[in-house]
C-alpha positions in Angstrom: 73.7 -151.1 181.4 77.3 -152.3 181.7 79.4 -152.3 178.5 80.5 -155.9 179.4 76.9 -157.1 179.4 76.2 -155.3 176.1 79.1 -157.2 174.6 77.8 -160.4 176.2 74.4 -159.9 174.7 76.0 -159.5 171.3 77.8 -162.8 171.7 74.6 -164.6 172.6 72.3 -163.4 169.9 74.1 -160.8 167.7 71.4 -158.2 168.7 71.9 -155.1 170.9 69.6 -154.9 173.9 66.7 -152.6 173.1 64.2 -150.6 175.1 60.6 -150.2 174.3 57.9 -147.8 175.7 54.5 -149.1 176.8 51.7 -146.6 177.4 48.8 -148.0 179.4 45.5 -146.1 179.6 42.5 -147.1 181.7 38.7 -146.4 181.5 37.3 -143.1 182.8 35.8 -144.6 186.0 39.1 -146.2 186.9 40.9 -142.9 186.6 38.7 -141.5 189.3 39.3 -144.6 191.5 43.0 -144.4 191.0 43.1 -140.6 191.8 41.2 -141.0 195.0 42.6 -144.4 196.1 46.4 -144.6 195.4 46.6 -148.1 197.0 44.2 -149.5 194.3 46.3 -147.8 191.6 49.5 -149.4 192.9 47.9 -152.8 192.9 46.6 -152.4 189.3 50.1 -151.2 188.3 51.6 -154.4 189.7 49.1 -156.5 187.7 50.0 -154.6 184.5 53.7 -155.1 185.1 53.3 -158.8 185.8 51.3 -159.4 182.6 53.8 -157.5 180.4 56.8 -159.1 182.2 55.4 -162.6 181.8 54.8 -161.9 178.1 58.5 -160.9 177.6 59.9 -163.8 179.6 57.9 -166.4 177.6 58.8 -164.7 174.4 62.5 -165.0 175.2 62.2 -168.7 175.6 62.8 -168.6 179.4 60.4 -169.9 182.1 58.7 -167.7 184.5 59.7 -169.9 187.5 63.4 -169.9 186.3 64.1 -166.6 188.0 64.3 -164.6 184.8 63.3 -160.9 185.2 62.5 -158.1 182.9 63.2 -154.5 183.8 61.0 -151.4 183.7 60.6 -147.8 184.9 57.1 -146.5 185.3 56.1 -142.8 185.3 52.6 -142.3 186.6 51.2 -139.4 184.5 48.2 -137.5 185.8 47.5 -135.0 183.1 46.0 -134.7 179.7 46.6 -132.1 177.0 43.7 -130.0 178.1 44.9 -129.9 181.8 42.3 -132.6 182.5 43.0 -135.4 185.0 44.0 -138.3 182.7 45.8 -140.8 184.9 47.8 -143.4 182.9 51.1 -145.3 183.0 54.2 -144.6 180.9 56.4 -147.7 181.2 59.9 -148.0 179.7 60.8 -151.6 179.4 64.0 -153.5 178.5 63.0 -155.4 175.3 64.3 -158.6 176.8 65.0 -160.4 180.1 67.9 -161.3 182.4 68.2 -164.9 183.4 69.2 -166.0 186.9 72.9 -166.0 185.8 72.8 -162.4 184.6 72.7 -163.0 180.9 70.5 -160.7 178.8 68.1 -162.4 176.3 66.5 -160.0 173.8 63.1 -160.6 172.3 61.5 -159.6 169.1 59.2 -156.5 169.1 55.5 -157.3 169.8 53.0 -157.6 167.0 49.5 -156.1 166.9 48.2 -159.6 167.8 50.5 -159.8 170.7 49.3 -156.4 172.1 45.7 -157.5 171.7 46.4 -160.6 173.8 48.3 -158.6 176.5 45.6 -155.9 176.6 42.8 -158.5 177.0 44.7 -160.3 179.8 45.3 -156.9 181.6 41.6 -156.0 181.3 40.5 -159.4 182.6 42.8 -159.5 185.6 42.2 -155.9 186.6 38.4 -156.5 186.5 38.8 -159.7 188.5 40.8 -157.9 191.2 38.3 -155.0 191.4 35.5 -157.5 191.8 37.2 -159.3 194.5 38.2 -156.1 196.3 34.5 -154.9 196.3 34.8 -152.1 193.8 33.3 -153.8 190.8 29.8 -155.2 190.9 28.3 -157.4 188.2 24.9 -158.8 187.5 23.3 -160.7 184.6 23.0 -157.7 182.3 25.6 -155.1 183.3 28.5 -154.1 185.6 29.3 -151.0 187.4 31.9 -149.5 189.8 31.0 -148.3 193.3 32.6 -144.9 193.0 30.2 -142.5 194.7 32.1 -139.6 196.3 32.0 -139.0 200.0 29.5 -136.3 201.1 31.1 -132.9 201.5 34.4 -133.9 199.9 35.1 -131.0 197.6 38.3 -132.4 196.3 36.6 -135.6 195.0 34.1 -133.4 193.1 37.0 -131.4 191.6 38.7 -134.6 190.5 35.5 -136.0 189.0 34.9 -132.8 187.0 38.5 -132.7 185.7 38.4 -136.3 184.5 35.1 -135.7 182.5 36.4 -132.5 181.0 33.9 -130.4 183.0 34.1 -127.4 185.2 34.0 -127.6 189.0 33.5 -123.9 189.9 31.3 -120.9 188.9 28.0 -120.5 187.2 29.0 -123.1 184.6 29.8 -125.8 187.1 29.1 -129.2 185.7 29.3 -128.0 182.1 32.2 -128.6 179.7 34.8 -125.9 179.2 34.6 -123.4 176.3 36.7 -124.7 173.4 37.9 -123.1 170.2 37.6 -125.3 167.1 38.7 -125.2 163.5 37.9 -127.4 160.5 39.9 -130.7 160.9 42.8 -130.9 158.6 42.6 -134.7 158.2 40.6 -137.6 159.3 43.1 -139.6 161.3 42.5 -143.3 162.0 44.8 -145.8 163.6 46.3 -148.1 161.0 46.2 -151.9 161.5 50.0 -152.0 161.4 50.4 -149.6 164.4 51.2 -151.1 167.7 48.0 -149.9 169.5 45.4 -152.1 171.2 42.1 -150.9 172.6 39.8 -153.3 174.5 37.1 -152.8 177.1 38.2 -149.2 177.7 41.9 -150.2 178.2 44.5 -148.9 175.7 48.0 -150.2 175.3 50.6 -148.5 173.0 54.0 -149.9 172.2 55.2 -148.1 169.1 58.4 -146.5 170.3 61.7 -148.4 170.7 65.4 -147.7 170.7 68.6 -149.6 170.7 71.1 -149.5 173.5 73.6 -147.4 171.5 70.9 -144.7 170.7 71.6 -142.7 173.8 70.1 -139.4 172.5 66.9 -141.1 171.4 66.7 -142.8 174.8 67.2 -139.5 176.6 64.4 -137.9 174.5 62.1 -140.8 175.4 62.9 -140.4 179.1 62.4 -136.7 178.9 59.0 -137.2 177.2 57.6 -139.6 179.9 58.9 -137.4 182.7 57.6 -134.1 181.2 55.6 -131.7 183.4 51.9 -131.2 183.2 51.9 -128.0 181.0 54.4 -125.9 179.1 54.3 -122.2 179.6 54.4 -121.7 175.8 51.0 -123.3 175.6 49.4 -120.8 178.0 48.1 -117.3 177.1 45.8 -114.7 178.6 42.8 -113.3 176.8 41.8 -109.6 177.1 39.1 -110.5 179.6 41.6 -112.3 181.9 40.6 -115.9 180.9 43.4 -118.4 180.4 43.7 -120.0 177.0 45.3 -123.5 176.9 46.6 -124.5 173.5 46.3 -128.3 172.9 49.5 -130.1 171.9 47.6 -131.9 169.1 44.2 -130.8 167.9 41.3 -133.2 168.6 39.6 -135.1 165.8 36.7 -132.6 165.8 39.1 -129.7 165.3 39.3 -128.5 168.9 42.7 -126.6 169.3 42.2 -124.5 172.4 40.4 -124.6 175.8 39.3 -121.4 177.5 39.2 -121.3 181.3 38.4 -118.6 183.8 41.0 -118.0 186.5 39.0 -120.0 189.0 38.4 -122.8 186.5 42.1 -122.9 185.7 43.0 -123.2 189.4 40.5 -126.0 189.7 42.1 -127.9 186.8 45.6 -127.5 188.4 44.3 -128.6 191.9 43.0 -131.9 190.4 46.5 -132.6 189.0 48.2 -132.5 192.4 48.6 -136.1 193.8 47.8 -137.1 197.3 50.7 -136.8 199.9 53.4 -139.5 199.9 52.3 -141.0 196.6 55.4 -142.0 194.5 54.8 -141.3 190.9 58.0 -143.1 189.7 58.2 -146.9 190.2 60.9 -149.4 189.3 60.2 -153.0 188.4 62.2 -156.2 187.8 66.0 -155.8 187.6 65.7 -152.1 188.2 63.9 -152.5 191.6 66.1 -151.8 194.7 65.8 -155.4 196.1 66.4 -157.3 192.9 69.3 -159.7 193.1 70.0 -159.1 189.4 70.2 -155.3 189.8 74.0 -155.4 190.2 74.3 -156.5 186.6 72.5 -153.4 185.2 73.8 -150.7 187.5 77.1 -149.3 186.2 80.2 -149.3 188.4 82.5 -146.5 189.4 85.2 -145.9 186.7 88.0 -145.8 189.3 87.0 -149.3 190.4 87.5 -151.0 187.0 91.1 -151.8 187.8 90.0 -153.6 191.0 87.5 -155.8 189.4 89.0 -159.0 190.8 89.1 -157.7 194.4 85.6 -156.1 194.5 82.2 -157.6 193.9 79.6 -156.2 191.5 77.6 -155.0 194.5 80.6 -152.9 195.8 81.1 -151.3 192.4 77.4 -150.3 192.1 76.8 -146.6 192.9 74.2 -143.9 192.6 74.5 -140.4 191.2 75.7 -137.8 193.7 73.4 -134.9 194.6 75.7 -132.6 192.6 75.2 -134.7 189.5 71.5 -134.8 190.1 71.2 -131.0 190.4 73.2 -130.6 187.2 71.1 -133.2 185.3 67.7 -132.0 186.4 68.0 -128.2 187.1 71.3 -127.4 185.2 72.8 -126.1 188.5 76.6 -126.8 188.7 77.5 -126.4 192.3 80.9 -127.9 191.6 81.8 -125.0 189.2 83.0 -121.6 190.4 80.7 -118.8 189.2 83.7 -116.3 189.0 86.6 -118.2 187.4 84.8 -121.2 186.0 87.2 -123.6 187.8 86.3 -126.7 189.6 85.2 -126.3 193.3 86.5 -128.8 195.8 85.6 -129.4 199.5 88.2 -127.9 201.8 86.4 -128.4 205.1 83.3 -130.0 206.6 81.8 -127.9 209.4 79.1 -129.6 211.6 79.2 -127.5 214.8 75.9 -125.4 214.8 77.6 -122.5 216.7 80.4 -122.2 214.2 77.9 -122.5 211.3 75.8 -119.7 212.8 78.9 -117.5 213.3 80.0 -118.0 209.7 76.5 -117.3 208.2 76.2 -114.2 210.4 79.6 -112.9 209.2 78.7 -113.3 205.5 75.2 -111.9 206.0 73.2 -115.1 205.3 71.7 -115.8 208.7 68.0 -115.3 209.4 68.4 -111.9 211.1 70.4 -110.5 208.2 67.9 -111.9 205.6 65.0 -110.3 207.5 66.9 -107.0 207.7 67.8 -107.1 204.0 64.1 -107.6 203.1 62.9 -104.5 205.0 62.3 -101.3 203.0 65.0 -98.7 202.9 64.8 -95.8 205.5 64.5 -93.2 202.7 61.1 -94.7 201.8 59.7 -93.9 205.2 61.0 -90.3 205.2 59.5 -89.7 201.8 56.2 -91.1 202.9 56.2 -88.8 206.0 56.5 -85.7 203.8 53.6 -86.9 201.7 51.3 -87.0 204.7 
């Protein structure tokens, strides 16, 4: 967010813009539907965002039709603590909205009653959409989802087993995995003051918030919602070759570890892999690429600040370079020399394939050199000949 807009927000209300994390969980049958049908998942995510965004706009005193927009980044998580398929949404929202003139209007944090109302509306609208789309059927006494897997589709069976904490392979197929339990240390129950709402199988959590100047806390929150499925520190091997998965937080019944055979472990990992071309990171509101208010939240290049009068906000908006992304995500600094530690700069841009091939061959990085370097040394063959 631009510093000028942070100052503008302070003038309007005396409150710094804040961010708040919403965590949306869905019932077990919907997890299977979302995992096997990403289009339905995208539609439901749109419904969830509209409900939360409308709540924030109305809470700020703006009107929905006035052009005001909230802003959010959603990470679609597919995993649970036990390597089970637990598809849910981590949504990081601006705790406020931008009006059509680019001013930010913060809102007060939601109360437990507010979350109950939002969760009820999400459950109602999602159910209505599923019924119209032909996935949800109701009669006078009950309702059910038409989620029967296709005949012969092994991947659907693996997904279904992972969602229900069961095994998909081996002699124990269909049974729950072996767990290690201890006596529970406490009997935890959610307090009425906590910002958690559970209705009709839907769960909405909004208990984490940070101010705009709490950059380290915001970074920790972003790293949490973008974390990988499993940390290596939580995996260990038993003497018989089984994989032991340590739970991040023990369950209420004292379960602290899950024991899986190698094939069962591979089945759990296979269920966590999303279908091809499914984007697990989504941007909403002012953060979306086509939002006309996006220029007010995307920072400008530092060297362009002196030319503010001659350049528009759109001209100053920029994205991170690939070098910056590599450094941020993988800690690889391609702009830093490994030998002297100095800054590396571009001295030439070579695009001719023939010249590129000649240079790579000279330094030994072409395909023929790589294949030759991977072959065993000649001394190995002479030694083998003497053995025979």
